[in-house]
C-alpha positions in Angstrom: 80.7 18.3 92.3 78.0 15.5 92.1 79.0 12.2 90.5 77.9 12.2 86.9 75.8 9.2 86.1 76.0 10.1 82.4 79.8 9.8 82.2 79.6 6.3 80.7 77.6 7.4 77.7 78.1 11.1 77.5 79.0 11.0 73.8 75.8 9.1 73.0 73.5 11.1 75.2 72.4 13.8 72.8 71.9 11.4 69.9 69.8 9.0 72.0 67.6 11.8 73.4 66.9 13.5 70.2 66.2 10.2 68.4 63.6 9.1 70.9 62.1 12.5 71.7 62.5 14.7 68.6 59.1 16.4 68.8 59.6 17.2 72.5 62.8 19.1 71.7 61.2 20.8 68.8 58.3 21.9 71.0 60.7 23.1 73.7 62.7 25.1 71.1 59.7 27.1 70.1 59.6 28.6 73.6 63.4 29.1 73.9 63.8 30.7 70.4 61.1 33.2 71.1 63.0 34.5 74.1 66.3 34.5 72.2 64.7 36.5 69.3 63.6 39.1 71.8 67.2 39.5 73.1 70.1 41.5 71.7 72.0 39.7 68.9 75.2 39.8 71.0 73.5 38.2 74.1 75.4 35.9 76.3 73.7 32.6 77.1 74.6 29.9 79.6 73.1 26.4 78.9 73.5 24.2 82.0 73.4 20.4 81.9 73.4 20.7 78.1 74.7 17.2 77.3 75.3 18.2 73.7 71.6 19.0 73.0 71.3 22.4 71.2 67.8 22.3 69.9 67.4 26.1 69.6 68.8 28.7 67.2 72.4 29.2 68.4 73.2 31.5 65.4 71.1 34.2 67.0 73.3 34.2 70.1 76.5 36.2 70.6 78.1 33.8 73.0 76.8 30.4 74.1 78.5 28.5 76.9 77.3 24.9 77.4 78.2 23.7 80.8 77.9 20.2 82.2 79.5 17.9 84.7 81.2 16.2 81.8 82.0 17.5 78.3 81.0 15.4 75.3 83.9 15.1 72.8 81.3 14.3 70.2 79.4 17.5 70.8 82.7 19.6 70.8 83.5 18.0 67.4 80.0 18.6 66.0 80.0 22.3 66.8 83.7 23.1 66.4 83.0 25.4 63.4 80.5 27.4 65.5 82.8 30.0 67.0 80.2 31.4 69.3 79.7 28.0 71.1 81.9 26.8 73.9 81.6 23.6 76.0 82.9 23.7 79.6 82.7 21.7 82.8 80.2 23.3 85.2 77.9 22.3 88.0 74.4 24.0 88.4 74.9 23.8 92.2 78.1 25.8 92.1 78.6 28.3 89.3 81.4 30.1 91.0 83.4 30.4 87.7 81.0 33.1 86.7 80.3 36.4 88.5 77.0 37.9 89.3 75.1 39.6 86.4 77.0 37.8 83.7 74.4 36.3 81.3 71.3 37.6 79.5 69.8 34.1 79.4 70.3 30.9 81.3 68.8 27.7 79.9 68.1 24.6 82.0 66.6 21.7 80.0 65.5 18.5 81.8 68.1 19.0 84.6 66.3 19.8 87.8 65.1 16.3 88.4 68.7 15.2 88.4 69.5 17.4 91.4 68.0 14.7 93.6 69.8 13.4 96.7 69.3 10.3 98.7 67.3 12.4 101.2 64.3 14.4 100.2 65.1 17.5 102.3 68.6 17.6 100.7 66.9 17.3 97.2 64.8 20.3 98.0 67.9 22.3 99.1 69.7 21.3 95.9 66.9 22.5 93.7 66.7 25.8 95.6 70.4 26.3 95.4 70.6 25.4 91.7 67.8 27.9 90.8 69.4 30.6 93.0 72.8 30.1 91.3 71.1 30.4 87.8 69.4 33.7 88.8 72.6 35.0 90.4 74.6 34.8 87.2 71.8 36.5 85.2 71.9 40.2 84.4 69.1 42.4 85.8 66.0 41.7 83.6 67.7 38.5 82.4 65.7 35.3 82.0 66.0 31.8 83.3 64.4 29.4 80.8 63.4 26.1 82.3 62.2 23.1 80.3 61.6 20.4 82.9 60.4 16.8 83.0 57.5 16.6 85.4 54.9 14.1 86.6 51.3 14.2 87.6 50.4 15.5 91.1 49.4 12.0 92.3 52.7 10.5 91.3 54.7 13.2 93.0 52.7 12.5 96.2 53.8 8.8 95.9 57.4 9.9 95.3 57.4 11.9 98.5 55.8 9.1 100.6 58.1 6.3 99.2 61.2 8.5 98.7 63.6 6.2 100.6 62.3 3.1 98.8 62.6 4.7 95.4 66.2 5.8 96.0 67.1 2.3 97.2 65.6 0.9 94.0 67.7 3.5 91.9 70.9 2.3 93.6 70.0 -1.4 93.0 69.3 -0.6 89.3 72.5 1.5 89.2 70.3 4.4 87.9 70.8 8.1 88.5 69.0 9.5 91.6 66.0 11.5 90.4 63.0 13.3 91.8 60.4 14.8 89.5 58.2 17.7 90.6 54.7 18.2 89.2 54.3 21.3 87.1 52.2 22.9 89.9 54.7 22.2 92.7 57.7 23.4 90.8 56.0 26.7 89.9 54.9 27.0 93.5 58.5 26.4 94.8 60.0 29.1 92.5 57.3 31.6 93.6 58.0 30.8 97.2 61.7 31.5 96.6 60.6 35.1 95.7 61.3 34.9 91.9 59.1 36.3 89.2 57.6 33.8 86.8 57.0 35.7 83.6 55.1 32.8 82.0 54.6 29.0 82.2 53.0 26.4 80.1 53.0 22.6 79.4 55.3 21.2 76.7 53.9 18.5 74.5 55.8 15.2 74.8 56.4 12.6 72.1 54.7 9.2 71.8 57.7 7.8 73.6 59.9 9.0 76.4 63.5 8.2 77.4 63.7 6.3 80.7 66.8 4.4 81.8 68.1 4.7 78.3 65.0 2.8 77.1 62.2 3.9 74.7 59.0 3.8 76.7 55.5 4.6 75.6 54.5 7.9 77.2 51.0 6.7 77.8 52.3 4.1 80.2 54.1 6.7 82.4 53.1 9.6 84.6 55.5 11.8 82.6 54.8 15.3 81.5 56.9 18.4 80.7 56.7 22.1 81.4 58.1 25.5 80.4 58.9 28.1 83.0 60.3 31.6 82.2 61.8 33.3 85.3 62.7 37.0 85.0 65.3 38.5 87.3 64.4 41.7 89.1 66.4 44.9 88.4 67.0 45.2 92.2 
């Protein structure tokens, strides 16, 4: 299991995120709630890398399992009266505690860029494995709902060219290793893996974004966000 950079502030994570980017999470919830509403009332949902952020209608879900590298005690306390919600330790790269065809929906919000490794080729492998694991635990016709932090195409090209330098900077700054795809390249990667993208769109960001636990004006960054709905084949 990958070391969790967020361990030191896991109980504050959700509060900080939702305070700085409230509109982003509201905008993302519109997409997620629409899919939940189309699903049976007793549907089983796995939310990976949750961090205590439940920005969608959990009351419309039969069973919601929120999995992360660390469990926030604050989140557990906040939702303790919600009997359909459970917080567990889980790793997107290794979901072996769940069998194939277990969930109706898998939700992955702003997690994929955290699957980065010190080497770019290993980062690509991690992202592929993470997506494959999510699809594996889905029931046939189930949906993988991705809300992901992305960047412009030109910035991603810079990331690839200067990847070793960027990772060195992250280590010096004691920041989590990250790699952000552009919307285009992430969609392309998922299609090349052979999965069906049912729909995709851009998600509107707030005036500010959360970077290194700081409030940064979005206009000064290459940051964007996207929505991708992947449908699992019946085969």
